PyMOL Python script that loads the backbone (N, CA, C, O; Angstrom):
from pymol import cmd

cmd.read_pdbstr("""\
ATOM      1  N   MET A   1     -25.955   3.700 -53.776  1.00  0.00           N
ATOM      2  CA  MET A   1     -26.866   4.353 -52.863  1.00  0.00           C
ATOM      3  C   MET A   1     -27.464   3.348 -51.879  1.00  0.00           C
ATOM      4  O   MET A   1     -27.733   3.682 -50.725  1.00  0.00           O
ATOM      5  N   ARG A   2     -27.666   2.122 -52.342  1.00  0.00           N
ATOM      6  CA  ARG A   2     -28.247   1.093 -51.488  1.00  0.00           C
ATOM      7  C   ARG A   2     -27.299   0.770 -50.328  1.00  0.00           C
ATOM      8  O   ARG A   2     -27.752   0.530 -49.209  1.00  0.00           O
ATOM      9  N   SER A   3     -25.984   0.764 -50.589  1.00  0.00           N
ATOM     10  CA  SER A   3     -25.028   0.475 -49.523  1.00  0.00           C
ATOM     11  C   SER A   3     -25.031   1.584 -48.474  1.00  0.00           C
ATOM     12  O   SER A   3     -24.803   1.312 -47.295  1.00  0.00           O
ATOM     13  N   LEU A   4     -25.279   2.805 -48.873  1.00  0.00           N
ATOM     14  CA  LEU A   4     -25.359   3.909 -47.913  1.00  0.00           C
ATOM     15  C   LEU A   4     -26.587   3.748 -47.031  1.00  0.00           C
ATOM     16  O   LEU A   4     -26.551   4.058 -45.840  1.00  0.00           O
ATOM     17  N   GLY A   5     -27.683   3.258 -47.625  1.00  0.00           N
ATOM     18  CA  GLY A   5     -28.892   3.015 -46.838  1.00  0.00           C
ATOM     19  C   GLY A   5     -28.686   1.914 -45.812  1.00  0.00           C
ATOM     20  O   GLY A   5     -29.333   1.936 -44.764  1.00  0.00           O
ATOM     21  N   LEU A   6     -27.830   0.973 -46.068  1.00  0.00           N
ATOM     22  CA  LEU A   6     -27.522  -0.098 -45.120  1.00  0.00           C
ATOM     23  C   LEU A   6     -26.497   0.360 -44.086  1.00  0.00           C
ATOM     24  O   LEU A   6     -26.514  -0.097 -42.944  1.00  0.00           O
ATOM     25  N   LEU A   7     -25.614   1.252 -44.485  1.00  0.00           N
ATOM     26  CA  LEU A   7     -24.549   1.736 -43.603  1.00  0.00           C
ATOM     27  C   LEU A   7     -25.106   2.586 -42.457  1.00  0.00           C
ATOM     28  O   LEU A   7     -24.602   2.506 -41.337  1.00  0.00           O
ATOM     29  N   ILE A   8     -26.105   3.372 -42.711  1.00  0.00           N
ATOM     30  CA  ILE A   8     -26.658   4.269 -41.680  1.00  0.00           C
ATOM     31  C   ILE A   8     -27.236   3.476 -40.504  1.00  0.00           C
ATOM     32  O   ILE A   8     -26.893   3.798 -39.367  1.00  0.00           O
ATOM     33  N   PRO A   9     -28.089   2.461 -40.697  1.00  0.00           N
ATOM     34  CA  PRO A   9     -28.578   1.703 -39.531  1.00  0.00           C
ATOM     35  C   PRO A   9     -27.470   0.925 -38.815  1.00  0.00           C
ATOM     36  O   PRO A   9     -27.502   0.778 -37.593  1.00  0.00           O
ATOM     37  N   VAL A  10     -26.496   0.431 -39.574  1.00  0.00           N
ATOM     38  CA  VAL A  10     -25.387  -0.292 -38.943  1.00  0.00           C
ATOM     39  C   VAL A  10     -24.611   0.666 -38.044  1.00  0.00           C
ATOM     40  O   VAL A  10     -24.281   0.305 -36.914  1.00  0.00           O
ATOM     41  N   LEU A  11     -24.316   1.860 -38.508  1.00  0.00           N
ATOM     42  CA  LEU A  11     -23.620   2.858 -37.681  1.00  0.00           C
ATOM     43  C   LEU A  11     -24.471   3.276 -36.489  1.00  0.00           C
ATOM     44  O   LEU A  11     -23.955   3.505 -35.395  1.00  0.00           O
ATOM     45  N   ALA A  12     -25.771   3.374 -36.710  1.00  0.00           N
ATOM     46  CA  ALA A  12     -26.666   3.764 -35.615  1.00  0.00           C
ATOM     47  C   ALA A  12     -26.642   2.718 -34.502  1.00  0.00           C
ATOM     48  O   ALA A  12     -26.776   3.073 -33.331  1.00  0.00           O
ATOM     49  N   LEU A  13     -26.479   1.472 -34.830  1.00  0.00           N
ATOM     50  CA  LEU A  13     -26.381   0.422 -33.811  1.00  0.00           C
ATOM     51  C   LEU A  13     -24.972   0.280 -33.266  1.00  0.00           C
ATOM     52  O   LEU A  13     -24.788  -0.080 -32.103  1.00  0.00           O
ATOM     53  N   LEU A  14     -23.997   0.553 -34.077  1.00  0.00           N
ATOM     54  CA  LEU A  14     -22.601   0.368 -33.684  1.00  0.00           C
ATOM     55  C   LEU A  14     -22.125   1.436 -32.694  1.00  0.00           C
ATOM     56  O   LEU A  14     -21.348   1.137 -31.788  1.00  0.00           O
ATOM     57  N   ILE A  15     -22.577   2.649 -32.861  1.00  0.00           N
ATOM     58  CA  ILE A  15     -22.117   3.748 -31.990  1.00  0.00           C
ATOM     59  C   ILE A  15     -22.469   3.488 -30.523  1.00  0.00           C
ATOM     60  O   ILE A  15     -21.579   3.615 -29.682  1.00  0.00           O
ATOM     61  N   PRO A  16     -23.712   3.132 -30.156  1.00  0.00           N
ATOM     62  CA  PRO A  16     -23.984   2.858 -28.732  1.00  0.00           C
ATOM     63  C   PRO A  16     -23.233   1.639 -28.201  1.00  0.00           C
ATOM     64  O   PRO A  16     -22.831   1.613 -27.038  1.00  0.00           O
ATOM     65  N   ILE A  17     -23.045   0.634 -29.053  1.00  0.00           N
ATOM     66  CA  ILE A  17     -22.301  -0.556 -28.609  1.00  0.00           C
ATOM     67  C   ILE A  17     -20.861  -0.180 -28.276  1.00  0.00           C
ATOM     68  O   ILE A  17     -20.326  -0.610 -27.254  1.00  0.00           O
ATOM     69  N   VAL A  18     -20.239   0.612 -29.127  1.00  0.00           N
ATOM     70  CA  VAL A  18     -18.865   1.055 -28.872  1.00  0.00           C
ATOM     71  C   VAL A  18     -18.813   1.908 -27.611  1.00  0.00           C
ATOM     72  O   VAL A  18     -17.872   1.796 -26.826  1.00  0.00           O
ATOM     73  N   ALA A  19     -19.812   2.757 -27.412  1.00  0.00           N
ATOM     74  CA  ALA A  19     -19.837   3.602 -26.210  1.00  0.00           C
ATOM     75  C   ALA A  19     -19.941   2.752 -24.947  1.00  0.00           C
ATOM     76  O   ALA A  19     -19.265   3.033 -23.957  1.00  0.00           O
ATOM     77  N   ILE A  20     -20.774   1.721 -24.969  1.00  0.00           N
ATOM     78  CA  ILE A  20     -20.922   0.839 -23.806  1.00  0.00           C
ATOM     79  C   ILE A  20     -19.622   0.092 -23.528  1.00  0.00           C
ATOM     80  O   ILE A  20     -19.192  -0.012 -22.379  1.00  0.00           O
ATOM     81  N   VAL A  21     -19.001  -0.424 -24.582  1.00  0.00           N
ATOM     82  CA  VAL A  21     -17.743  -1.151 -24.415  1.00  0.00           C
ATOM     83  C   VAL A  21     -16.657  -0.222 -23.863  1.00  0.00           C
ATOM     84  O   VAL A  21     -15.897  -0.619 -22.979  1.00  0.00           O
ATOM     85  N   MET A  22     -16.579   0.980 -24.363  1.00  0.00           N
ATOM     86  CA  MET A  22     -15.557   1.930 -23.893  1.00  0.00           C
ATOM     87  C   MET A  22     -15.804   2.330 -22.440  1.00  0.00           C
ATOM     88  O   MET A  22     -14.845   2.493 -21.685  1.00  0.00           O
ATOM     89  N   ARG A  23     -17.055   2.493 -22.032  1.00  0.00           N
ATOM     90  CA  ARG A  23     -17.369   2.840 -20.642  1.00  0.00           C
ATOM     91  C   ARG A  23     -16.942   1.692 -19.722  1.00  0.00           C
ATOM     92  O   ARG A  23     -16.359   1.923 -18.663  1.00  0.00           O
ATOM     93  N   HIS A  24     -17.233   0.462 -20.131  1.00  0.00           N
ATOM     94  CA  HIS A  24     -16.825  -0.704 -19.342  1.00  0.00           C
ATOM     95  C   HIS A  24     -15.300  -0.800 -19.266  1.00  0.00           C
ATOM     96  O   HIS A  24     -14.746  -1.058 -18.197  1.00  0.00           O
ATOM     97  N   TRP A  25     -14.630  -0.595 -20.382  1.00  0.00           N
ATOM     98  CA  TRP A  25     -13.164  -0.652 -20.413  1.00  0.00           C
ATOM     99  C   TRP A  25     -12.566   0.396 -19.475  1.00  0.00           C
ATOM    100  O   TRP A  25     -11.597   0.128 -18.763  1.00  0.00           O
ATOM    101  N   ARG A  26     -13.151   1.581 -19.484  1.00  0.00           N
ATOM    102  CA  ARG A  26     -12.664   2.667 -18.619  1.00  0.00           C
ATOM    103  C   ARG A  26     -12.857   2.296 -17.149  1.00  0.00           C
ATOM    104  O   ARG A  26     -11.975   2.542 -16.326  1.00  0.00           O
ATOM    105  N   ALA A  27     -14.013   1.704 -16.815  1.00  0.00           N
ATOM    106  CA  ALA A  27     -14.253   1.293 -15.428  1.00  0.00           C
ATOM    107  C   ALA A  27     -13.246   0.234 -14.988  1.00  0.00           C
ATOM    108  O   ALA A  27     -12.756   0.274 -13.860  1.00  0.00           O
ATOM    109  N   VAL A  28     -12.942  -0.698 -15.859  1.00  0.00           N
ATOM    110  CA  VAL A  28     -11.960  -1.736 -15.536  1.00  0.00           C
ATOM    111  C   VAL A  28     -10.590  -1.112 -15.312  1.00  0.00           C
ATOM    112  O   VAL A  28      -9.889  -1.478 -14.369  1.00  0.00           O
ATOM    113  N   LYS A  29     -10.207  -0.184 -16.161  1.00  0.00           N
ATOM    114  CA  LYS A  29      -8.900   0.473 -16.006  1.00  0.00           C
ATOM    115  C   LYS A  29      -8.830   1.269 -14.704  1.00  0.00           C
ATOM    116  O   LYS A  29      -7.789   1.287 -14.047  1.00  0.00           O
ATOM    117  N   LEU A  30      -9.916   1.921 -14.327  1.00  0.00           N
ATOM    118  CA  LEU A  30      -9.933   2.670 -13.065  1.00  0.00           C
ATOM    119  C   LEU A  30      -9.804   1.726 -11.875  1.00  0.00           C
ATOM    120  O   LEU A  30      -9.123   2.050 -10.902  1.00  0.00           O
ATOM    121  N   ARG A  31     -10.451   0.556 -11.941  1.00  0.00           N
ATOM    122  CA  ARG A  31     -10.302  -0.431 -10.872  1.00  0.00           C
ATOM    123  C   ARG A  31      -8.869  -0.938 -10.793  1.00  0.00           C
ATOM    124  O   ARG A  31      -8.335  -1.130  -9.700  1.00  0.00           O
ATOM    125  N   GLU A  32      -8.248  -1.154 -11.939  1.00  0.00           N
ATOM    126  CA  GLU A  32      -6.853  -1.594 -11.950  1.00  0.00           C
ATOM    127  C   GLU A  32      -5.945  -0.550 -11.317  1.00  0.00           C
ATOM    128  O   GLU A  32      -5.053  -0.888 -10.539  1.00  0.00           O
ATOM    129  N   LEU A  33      -6.167   0.716 -11.648  1.00  0.00           N
ATOM    130  CA  LEU A  33      -5.361   1.785 -11.058  1.00  0.00           C
ATOM    131  C   LEU A  33      -5.563   1.861  -9.555  1.00  0.00           C
ATOM    132  O   LEU A  33      -4.610   2.089  -8.810  1.00  0.00           O
ATOM    133  N   ASP A  34      -6.795   1.672  -9.106  1.00  0.00           N
ATOM    134  CA  ASP A  34      -7.080   1.689  -7.677  1.00  0.00           C
ATOM    135  C   ASP A  34      -6.364   0.539  -6.975  1.00  0.00           C
ATOM    136  O   ASP A  34      -5.790   0.718  -5.901  1.00  0.00           O
ATOM    137  N   LEU A  35      -6.403  -0.629  -7.585  1.00  0.00           N
ATOM    138  CA  LEU A  35      -5.719  -1.784  -7.015  1.00  0.00           C
ATOM    139  C   LEU A  35      -4.212  -1.563  -6.958  1.00  0.00           C
ATOM    140  O   LEU A  35      -3.579  -1.895  -5.955  1.00  0.00           O
ATOM    141  N   LEU A  36      -3.634  -1.011  -8.011  1.00  0.00           N
ATOM    142  CA  LEU A  36      -2.200  -0.721  -8.013  1.00  0.00           C
ATOM    143  C   LEU A  36      -1.835   0.304  -6.936  1.00  0.00           C
ATOM    144  O   LEU A  36      -0.789   0.194  -6.296  1.00  0.00           O
ATOM    145  N   ALA A  37      -2.697   1.291  -6.744  1.00  0.00           N
ATOM    146  CA  ALA A  37      -2.444   2.298  -5.708  1.00  0.00           C
ATOM    147  C   ALA A  37      -2.477   1.667  -4.321  1.00  0.00           C
ATOM    148  O   ALA A  37      -1.654   1.992  -3.465  1.00  0.00           O
ATOM    149  N   ARG A  38      -3.430   0.762  -4.102  1.00  0.00           N
ATOM    150  CA  ARG A  38      -3.496   0.082  -2.805  1.00  0.00           C
ATOM    151  C   ARG A  38      -2.271  -0.791  -2.578  1.00  0.00           C
ATOM    152  O   ARG A  38      -1.724  -0.826  -1.476  1.00  0.00           O
ATOM    153  N   GLN A  39      -1.840  -1.496  -3.620  1.00  0.00           N
ATOM    154  CA  GLN A  39      -0.655  -2.340  -3.494  1.00  0.00           C
ATOM    155  C   GLN A  39       0.575  -1.499  -3.205  1.00  0.00           C
ATOM    156  O   GLN A  39       1.428  -1.894  -2.410  1.00  0.00           O
ATOM    157  N   ALA A  40       0.669  -0.348  -3.843  1.00  0.00           N
ATOM    158  CA  ALA A  40       1.817   0.538  -3.597  1.00  0.00           C
ATOM    159  C   ALA A  40       1.793   1.050  -2.162  1.00  0.00           C
ATOM    160  O   ALA A  40       2.834   1.145  -1.513  1.00  0.00           O
ATOM    161  N   ALA A  41       0.602   1.378  -1.671  1.00  0.00           N
ATOM    162  CA  ALA A  41       0.486   1.858  -0.293  1.00  0.00           C
ATOM    163  C   ALA A  41       0.862   0.751   0.692  1.00  0.00           C
ATOM    164  O   ALA A  41       1.553   1.008   1.678  1.00  0.00           O
ATOM    165  N   ASP A  42       0.413  -0.475   0.430  1.00  0.00           N
ATOM    166  CA  ASP A  42       0.769  -1.597   1.298  1.00  0.00           C
ATOM    167  C   ASP A  42       2.269  -1.858   1.263  1.00  0.00           C
ATOM    168  O   ASP A  42       2.883  -2.121   2.297  1.00  0.00           O
ATOM    169  N   ALA A  43       2.851  -1.787   0.081  1.00  0.00           N
ATOM    170  CA  ALA A  43       4.294  -2.000  -0.040  1.00  0.00           C
ATOM    171  C   ALA A  43       5.047  -0.915   0.704  1.00  0.00           C
ATOM    172  O   ALA A  43       6.082  -1.189   1.311  1.00  0.00           O
ATOM    173  N   GLY A  44       4.546   0.312   0.666  1.00  0.00           N
ATOM    174  CA  GLY A  44       5.185   1.402   1.393  1.00  0.00           C
ATOM    175  C   GLY A  44       5.140   1.169   2.888  1.00  0.00           C
ATOM    176  O   GLY A  44       6.103   1.466   3.595  1.00  0.00           O
ATOM    177  N   GLY A  45       4.022   0.638   3.379  1.00  0.00           N
ATOM    178  CA  GLY A  45       3.902   0.317   4.800  1.00  0.00           C
ATOM    179  C   GLY A  45       4.855  -0.787   5.196  1.00  0.00           C
ATOM    180  O   GLY A  45       5.473  -0.724   6.259  1.00  0.00           O
ATOM    181  N   ASP A  46       4.982  -1.799   4.354  1.00  0.00           N
ATOM    182  CA  ASP A  46       5.918  -2.883   4.622  1.00  0.00           C
ATOM    183  C   ASP A  46       7.348  -2.367   4.635  1.00  0.00           C
ATOM    184  O   ASP A  46       8.153  -2.771   5.474  1.00  0.00           O
ATOM    185  N   ALA A  47       7.657  -1.485   3.715  1.00  0.00           N
ATOM    186  CA  ALA A  47       9.007  -0.926   3.650  1.00  0.00           C
ATOM    187  C   ALA A  47       9.296  -0.104   4.902  1.00  0.00           C
ATOM    188  O   ALA A  47      10.415  -0.133   5.414  1.00  0.00           O
ATOM    189  N   THR A  48       8.312   0.621   5.394  1.00  0.00           N
ATOM    190  CA  THR A  48       8.496   1.423   6.602  1.00  0.00           C
ATOM    191  C   THR A  48       8.758   0.526   7.801  1.00  0.00           C
ATOM    192  O   THR A  48       9.622   0.817   8.628  1.00  0.00           O
ATOM    193  N   THR A  49       8.009  -0.562   7.890  1.00  0.00           N
ATOM    194  CA  THR A  49       8.203  -1.511   8.990  1.00  0.00           C
ATOM    195  C   THR A  49       9.586  -2.143   8.917  1.00  0.00           C
ATOM    196  O   THR A  49      10.288  -2.247   9.923  1.00  0.00           O
ATOM    197  N   ARG A  50       9.966  -2.561   7.721  1.00  0.00           N
ATOM    198  CA  ARG A  50      11.290  -3.167   7.556  1.00  0.00           C
ATOM    199  C   ARG A  50      12.393  -2.177   7.899  1.00  0.00           C
ATOM    200  O   ARG A  50      13.387  -2.542   8.527  1.00  0.00           O
ATOM    201  N   LEU A  51      12.222  -0.928   7.488  1.00  0.00           N
ATOM    202  CA  LEU A  51      13.222   0.090   7.783  1.00  0.00           C
ATOM    203  C   LEU A  51      13.344   0.312   9.290  1.00  0.00           C
ATOM    204  O   LEU A  51      14.451   0.463   9.808  1.00  0.00           O
ATOM    205  N   ALA A  52      12.219   0.333   9.987  1.00  0.00           N
ATOM    206  CA  ALA A  52      12.261   0.516  11.440  1.00  0.00           C
ATOM    207  C   ALA A  52      12.989  -0.643  12.117  1.00  0.00           C
ATOM    208  O   ALA A  52      13.777  -0.432  13.039  1.00  0.00           O
ATOM    209  N   ARG A  53      12.722  -1.870  11.658  1.00  0.00           N
ATOM    210  CA  ARG A  53      13.426  -3.031  12.236  1.00  0.00           C
ATOM    211  C   ARG A  53      14.925  -2.973  11.962  1.00  0.00           C
ATOM    212  O   ARG A  53      15.737  -3.278  12.835  1.00  0.00           O
ATOM    213  N   LEU A  54      15.281  -2.580  10.744  1.00  0.00           N
ATOM    214  CA  LEU A  54      16.705  -2.486  10.412  1.00  0.00           C
ATOM    215  C   LEU A  54      17.394  -1.401  11.233  1.00  0.00           C
ATOM    216  O   LEU A  54      18.529  -1.585  11.672  1.00  0.00           O
ATOM    217  N   GLU A  55      16.720  -0.275  11.442  1.00  0.00           N
ATOM    218  CA  GLU A  55      17.305   0.790  12.264  1.00  0.00           C
ATOM    219  C   GLU A  55      17.534   0.309  13.687  1.00  0.00           C
ATOM    220  O   GLU A  55      18.562   0.623  14.288  1.00  0.00           O
ATOM    221  N   GLU A  56      16.586  -0.454  14.236  1.00  0.00           N
ATOM    222  CA  GLU A  56      16.754  -0.994  15.585  1.00  0.00           C
ATOM    223  C   GLU A  56      17.937  -1.956  15.640  1.00  0.00           C
ATOM    224  O   GLU A  56      18.713  -1.935  16.596  1.00  0.00           O
ATOM    225  N   ARG A  57      18.074  -2.786  14.631  1.00  0.00           N
ATOM    226  CA  ARG A  57      19.200  -3.721  14.594  1.00  0.00           C
ATOM    227  C   ARG A  57      20.524  -2.972  14.504  1.00  0.00           C
ATOM    228  O   ARG A  57      21.500  -3.360  15.146  1.00  0.00           O
ATOM    229  N   VAL A  58      20.566  -1.907  13.715  1.00  0.00           N
ATOM    230  CA  VAL A  58      21.797  -1.117  13.596  1.00  0.00           C
ATOM    231  C   VAL A  58      22.124  -0.476  14.939  1.00  0.00           C
ATOM    232  O   VAL A  58      23.291  -0.426  15.328  1.00  0.00           O
ATOM    233  N   ARG A  59      21.105   0.020  15.659  1.00  0.00           N
ATOM    234  CA  ARG A  59      21.347   0.606  16.982  1.00  0.00           C
ATOM    235  C   ARG A  59      21.972  -0.431  17.931  1.00  0.00           C
ATOM    236  O   ARG A  59      22.914  -0.129  18.664  1.00  0.00           O
ATOM    237  N   VAL A  60      21.432  -1.647  17.902  1.00  0.00           N
ATOM    238  CA  VAL A  60      21.970  -2.707  18.758  1.00  0.00           C
ATOM    239  C   VAL A  60      23.411  -3.012  18.373  1.00  0.00           C
ATOM    240  O   VAL A  60      24.276  -3.136  19.240  1.00  0.00           O
ATOM    241  N   LEU A  61      23.669  -3.131  17.083  1.00  0.00           N
ATOM    242  CA  LEU A  61      25.041  -3.408  16.638  1.00  0.00           C
ATOM    243  C   LEU A  61      25.986  -2.268  17.001  1.00  0.00           C
ATOM    244  O   LEU A  61      27.127  -2.518  17.389  1.00  0.00           O
ATOM    245  N   GLU A  62      25.536  -1.025  16.882  1.00  0.00           N
ATOM    246  CA  GLU A  62      26.385   0.100  17.277  1.00  0.00           C
ATOM    247  C   GLU A  62      26.698   0.044  18.760  1.00  0.00           C
ATOM    248  O   GLU A  62      27.814   0.356  19.174  1.00  0.00           O
ATOM    249  N   THR A  63      25.712  -0.354  19.565  1.00  0.00           N
ATOM    250  CA  THR A  63      25.948  -0.471  21.001  1.00  0.00           C
ATOM    251  C   THR A  63      26.980  -1.554  21.280  1.00  0.00           C
ATOM    252  O   THR A  63      27.861  -1.375  22.122  1.00  0.00           O
ATOM    253  N   ILE A  64      26.874  -2.669  20.581  1.00  0.00           N
ATOM    254  CA  ILE A  64      27.831  -3.764  20.784  1.00  0.00           C
ATOM    255  C   ILE A  64      29.232  -3.341  20.363  1.00  0.00           C
ATOM    256  O   ILE A  64      30.206  -3.621  21.061  1.00  0.00           O
ATOM    257  N   VAL A  65      29.330  -2.666  19.223  1.00  0.00           N
ATOM    258  CA  VAL A  65      30.644  -2.285  18.703  1.00  0.00           C
ATOM    259  C   VAL A  65      31.294  -1.212  19.567  1.00  0.00           C
ATOM    260  O   VAL A  65      32.509  -1.245  19.766  1.00  0.00           O
ATOM    261  N   THR A  66      30.533  -0.278  20.076  1.00  0.00           N
ATOM    262  CA  THR A  66      31.106   0.822  20.848  1.00  0.00           C
ATOM    263  C   THR A  66      31.187   0.519  22.335  1.00  0.00           C
ATOM    264  O   THR A  66      31.717   1.325  23.100  1.00  0.00           O
ATOM    265  N   ASP A  67      30.669  -0.630  22.757  1.00  0.00           N
ATOM    266  CA  ASP A  67      30.701  -1.023  24.161  1.00  0.00           C
ATOM    267  C   ASP A  67      32.131  -1.371  24.561  1.00  0.00           C
ATOM    268  O   ASP A  67      32.864  -1.969  23.773  1.00  0.00           O
ATOM    269  N   PRO A  68      32.528  -1.012  25.749  1.00  0.00           N
ATOM    270  CA  PRO A  68      33.875  -1.387  26.192  1.00  0.00           C
ATOM    271  C   PRO A  68      34.048  -2.914  26.160  1.00  0.00           C
ATOM    272  O   PRO A  68      33.113  -3.659  26.454  1.00  0.00           O
ATOM    273  N   ALA A  69      35.210  -3.347  25.812  1.00  0.00           N
ATOM    274  CA  ALA A  69      35.490  -4.774  25.629  1.00  0.00           C
ATOM    275  C   ALA A  69      35.233  -5.571  26.908  1.00  0.00           C
ATOM    276  O   ALA A  69      34.744  -6.698  26.842  1.00  0.00           O
ATOM    277  N   ARG A  70      35.553  -5.007  28.053  1.00  0.00           N
ATOM    278  CA  ARG A  70      35.389  -5.716  29.317  1.00  0.00           C
ATOM    279  C   ARG A  70      33.916  -6.001  29.599  1.00  0.00           C
ATOM    280  O   ARG A  70      33.559  -7.103  30.017  1.00  0.00           O
ATOM    281  N   ARG A  71      33.080  -5.022  29.373  1.00  0.00           N
ATOM    282  CA  ARG A  71      31.635  -5.201  29.600  1.00  0.00           C
ATOM    283  C   ARG A  71      31.057  -6.223  28.613  1.00  0.00           C
ATOM    284  O   ARG A  71      30.217  -7.045  28.979  1.00  0.00           O
ATOM    285  N   LEU A  72      31.509  -6.162  27.384  1.00  0.00           N
ATOM    286  CA  LEU A  72      31.045  -7.100  26.374  1.00  0.00           C
ATOM    287  C   LEU A  72      31.461  -8.522  26.733  1.00  0.00           C
ATOM    288  O   LEU A  72      30.661  -9.451  26.613  1.00  0.00           O
ATOM    289  N   ALA A  73      32.685  -8.696  27.166  1.00  0.00           N
ATOM    290  CA  ALA A  73      33.163 -10.023  27.569  1.00  0.00           C
ATOM    291  C   ALA A  73      32.342 -10.541  28.743  1.00  0.00           C
ATOM    292  O   ALA A  73      32.005 -11.724  28.790  1.00  0.00           O
ATOM    293  N   HIS A  74      32.019  -9.670  29.688  1.00  0.00           N
ATOM    294  CA  HIS A  74      31.206 -10.067  30.833  1.00  0.00           C
ATOM    295  C   HIS A  74      29.808 -10.521  30.384  1.00  0.00           C
ATOM    296  O   HIS A  74      29.301 -11.531  30.873  1.00  0.00           O
ATOM    297  N   GLU A  75      29.202  -9.803  29.482  1.00  0.00           N
ATOM    298  CA  GLU A  75      27.873 -10.170  28.978  1.00  0.00           C
ATOM    299  C   GLU A  75      27.920 -11.507  28.246  1.00  0.00           C
ATOM    300  O   GLU A  75      27.015 -12.328  28.398  1.00  0.00           O
ATOM    301  N   ILE A  76      28.959 -11.732  27.458  1.00  0.00           N
ATOM    302  CA  ILE A  76      29.100 -13.008  26.742  1.00  0.00           C
ATOM    303  C   ILE A  76      29.256 -14.144  27.735  1.00  0.00           C
ATOM    304  O   ILE A  76      28.633 -15.195  27.580  1.00  0.00           O
ATOM    305  N   ASP A  77      30.085 -13.944  28.757  1.00  0.00           N
ATOM    306  CA  ASP A  77      30.270 -14.982  29.776  1.00  0.00           C
ATOM    307  C   ASP A  77      28.964 -15.249  30.519  1.00  0.00           C
ATOM    308  O   ASP A  77      28.654 -16.398  30.834  1.00  0.00           O
ATOM    309  N   ARG A  78      28.205 -14.203  30.800  1.00  0.00           N
ATOM    310  CA  ARG A  78      26.925 -14.360  31.497  1.00  0.00           C
ATOM    311  C   ARG A  78      25.951 -15.164  30.643  1.00  0.00           C
ATOM    312  O   ARG A  78      25.196 -15.981  31.171  1.00  0.00           O
ATOM    313  N   LEU A  79      25.960 -14.945  29.348  1.00  0.00           N
ATOM    314  CA  LEU A  79      25.072 -15.691  28.460  1.00  0.00           C
ATOM    315  C   LEU A  79      25.504 -17.141  28.319  1.00  0.00           C
ATOM    316  O   LEU A  79      24.663 -18.023  28.143  1.00  0.00           O
ATOM    317  N   LYS A  80      26.799 -17.399  28.395  1.00  0.00           N
ATOM    318  CA  LYS A  80      27.300 -18.772  28.296  1.00  0.00           C
ATOM    319  C   LYS A  80      26.957 -19.586  29.528  1.00  0.00           C
ATOM    320  O   LYS A  80      26.641 -20.771  29.419  1.00  0.00           O
ATOM    321  N   ASP A  81      27.015 -18.968  30.697  1.00  0.00           N
ATOM    322  CA  ASP A  81      26.795 -19.681  31.957  1.00  0.00           C
ATOM    323  C   ASP A  81      25.429 -19.305  32.515  1.00  0.00           C
ATOM    324  O   ASP A  81      25.304 -18.247  33.133  1.00  0.00           O
ATOM    325  N   PRO A  82      24.383 -20.141  32.320  1.00  0.00           N
ATOM    326  CA  PRO A  82      23.038 -19.798  32.781  1.00  0.00           C
ATOM    327  C   PRO A  82      22.912 -19.784  34.306  1.00  0.00           C
ATOM    328  O   PRO A  82      21.940 -19.229  34.819  1.00  0.00           O
ATOM    329  N   GLN A  83      23.848 -20.367  35.047  1.00  0.00           N
ATOM    330  CA  GLN A  83      23.750 -20.386  36.512  1.00  0.00           C
ATOM    331  C   GLN A  83      24.054 -19.020  37.110  1.00  0.00           C
ATOM    332  O   GLN A  83      23.703 -18.771  38.263  1.00  0.00           O
ATOM    333  N   ASP A  84      24.701 -18.123  36.356  1.00  0.00           N
ATOM    334  CA  ASP A  84      25.046 -16.812  36.868  1.00  0.00           C
ATOM    335  C   ASP A  84      23.948 -15.792  36.602  1.00  0.00           C
ATOM    336  O   ASP A  84      24.182 -14.588  36.701  1.00  0.00           O
ATOM    337  N   GLY A  85      22.752 -16.264  36.264  1.00  0.00           N
ATOM    338  CA  GLY A  85      21.651 -15.328  36.034  1.00  0.00           C
ATOM    339  C   GLY A  85      21.388 -15.038  34.573  1.00  0.00           C
ATOM    340  O   GLY A  85      20.572 -14.173  34.256  1.00  0.00           O
ATOM    341  N   GLY A  86      22.050 -15.732  33.687  1.00  0.00           N
ATOM    342  CA  GLY A  86      21.818 -15.546  32.268  1.00  0.00           C
ATOM    343  C   GLY A  86      20.631 -16.354  31.787  1.00  0.00           C
ATOM    344  O   GLY A  86      19.931 -16.965  32.594  1.00  0.00           O
ATOM    345  N   ALA A  87      20.398 -16.367  30.509  1.00  0.00           N
ATOM    346  CA  ALA A  87      19.276 -17.103  29.935  1.00  0.00           C
ATOM    347  C   ALA A  87      19.594 -18.540  29.960  1.00  0.00           C
ATOM    348  O   ALA A  87      18.786 -19.359  29.522  1.00  0.00           O
TER     349      ALA A  87
END
""", "prot")
cmd.dss("prot")
cmd.show_as("cartoon", "prot")
cmd.util.cbc("prot")
cmd.orient("prot")
């Protein structure tokens, strides 16, 4: 019976301590989820930017590949010789 008398005050102190620890743990987990969501959103934005750049590069390559050979040769020669108005 004496051990039961000691157990009741220990439980009375332990229950609020556990509640405080669990509330803090939950807040930390919610912050972690928020951080992960922000990182995912940032990664999605980066992926969108990269995709747009890749699409532009593919458009340029398609133009080069489908361009008539004579025009392409002229552009290459113009780039080789800067005196003809090239870079």
